[in-house]
N, C-alpha and C positions, 0 to 999 in steps of 0.2 A: 504494499500499499504506500502511496506517495507520502512524503513528509515535508513539513516546513518548520522553521524556527519561530517560536512565539516568545515574547519577553515583555517587560515593562520598562519604558523609558524613564530614566532617573530624574530628568528635569521636571516632568509633570505627571508621572505615574501612568500615562496612557499605554495601552496595549499596542505593541508594534510587531512587525514581522520582518525577518531578514530578507532583503531584496537583492537584486543584482548590484554589483559594485560595492558590496559590504555596506550598504545603506539600510536604514530602517524605514519601513513604510507603515502607514496607519491602516491600510487596507490589506486584508488577507489575499485579495486578488492580485496584489502587486508582489507577493512573496515569491521567492525563488523556491521552486519545487524540485525535490530530488527523490529517487528511490532509495529504500533502505540499503545500507552497505556503504561503499566508499563515498558516494555522493552525499549521503546524509551525514556521514562522519565528518566530511569536510565542512558542511554547514555548521555542525556543532562546534568544531574547532574554531571557525571564524567567529561564531557567536561568543564563545568563551574568551577569545582574545579581545573582543569589543566589550564584553562584560568586565574584564580586567582593566580596561581603559575607562571604566565607570560611565559608559554610555547607557547601559541597561542593567537590569537585575532579573534573575529568574529565567534566564534563556534555556529553553528546552525544545526538543523535537516533538511535534505532534502529528498524528495521522490525519490526512486529508483525502478527499476524493476530488477529482477534477471532472466536472460535468459541463460540456458545452463551453469550455473556457473559463468556467467559474470554479474557484477553489472554495471548497466547503469543509470545514473541520468536521470530523466524524463523531466526536464525543460532545455531549451537550455542554459541558463546562467550557470547552474551547469555543464552541459556537456562540455562547453567550459572551465570552470575552471578545470575540471578533466583531460582534454587533452592538454591544452595549446593554444597558439595563433591560430586564424583561418586564419590569412593572410599570415602565413609563415609555411607551412607544414614541413620545414626542422628544425624548432625550436620546443621547448616544448616537452612534454611527447610523443606526437605522433611520434616524430622523435627519440625516445629512449633516449632523454636527461633528466636526473633527476636533 
């Protein structure tokens, strides 16, 4: 199953995803996707280096599915983290707030 890196940005606590160019993106759809094994291990290594530089905290690999070009976390916890609060649809990323 494909994987991406999820973490929390230290400057504001927002959930971010490791994207191409060792950058952090606020949308899971901008995340760099790799298959388990060497590709995912490389992502984790990059994330750990950036975590040591105090850009993010809690960097970890999560499983995703790719459906029609859309990246979707497979577990409910990460799906909630990717979109924002579940109790207020007018807040968070699902409301267009970054």
